[in-house]
N, C-alpha and C positions, 0 to 999 in steps of 0.2 A: 345495654342492648335490650335487656328485659323491658325496660320502660318504653323504649321505642317500639318493640313488638306489641306491647299492651296498647299503646296509643294508636297504632295503626289498626289493630283489631277493633278498637272502639269506633274509629272513624270510617274505616274501609271494610271491615268484616273479614279481611283476608290479608295475609302477608306471606311473602316467599323469603325464606332464609337459605342462603347457600354457604357452604363451608368446604374448604379444601385442606386436607390433612387431619390427622387424629386430634391434635390439640384444638383446632378450630371447630371440629365437629363436637368435641366435648363441651366447649364453651357455648356453642349454639344450643345444644340439648339443655344445658343448665339454664340458659337465658329463657328458653321456652317454658321450662318448669317454673321458673320464678315469675314469668309473665302471667302464668295461670293463676298464681296467688294474687297478683295485682288486680285481676279481673273479678275477683269474688264479690267485692262491694258493688260492682256494676251488674251483678247477677248474670255474668257471662262466664262460659267455660270455653275451652278450646280443644281442638284436636289437630294432630299433625300427621301428615302423610309423607313419609320419607321416600325418596327415589334418587337415582343417580342421574347426573347430567354431565355431558362433555362440554368443556369450555376451552376457548383458545386464549392463552395468557402469555403475553410476550413471545408470540410466535410458536408456542408449544401447546399441544393438546393436553389438557388436564381433566381428571375426573373429579367432580365435586359431589357432595351429598346435598340434596335439595330437600327442604322441608316446606311443604305447603301447609300453612297454619291457618285455620279457619275458626272464627268465633261462632258460638252458638248460645242461645239463651238458656239459662238454667230453668228447668221445669220442676215445679214442686218446691220443697223447702230446702233442698241441699244440692251441693255440687255432686254430679254423678261420680260413682266409684271409678277411680282411674284404672282399675284392673278389669273393668268391663268395657268392651268395645261397644260403641253406639249401635243399638239394634241387634246385637249378637248375644244369644244366651250363653252362659257359662256352663260347660259340661265337664263332668269329672270322671 
């Protein structure tokens, strides 16, 4: 899954990942984190925006977690610190 996310980010710049249930959400988060490392040699980083979405599955309404994952070029010499949100100063 991480390889597919990285490939789509390279070609499309954006990918949507949806997961239903705690195990699927856990796997999606891990895949996004691993995909981030796959993009380092391409001088790309990513950010993900989580949200909830309602889906109809087999006639039932289910709630899924949706991650909108977007690629961004690395500026300067290093991948940005993952603890700092883009454009937001850290206050303490």
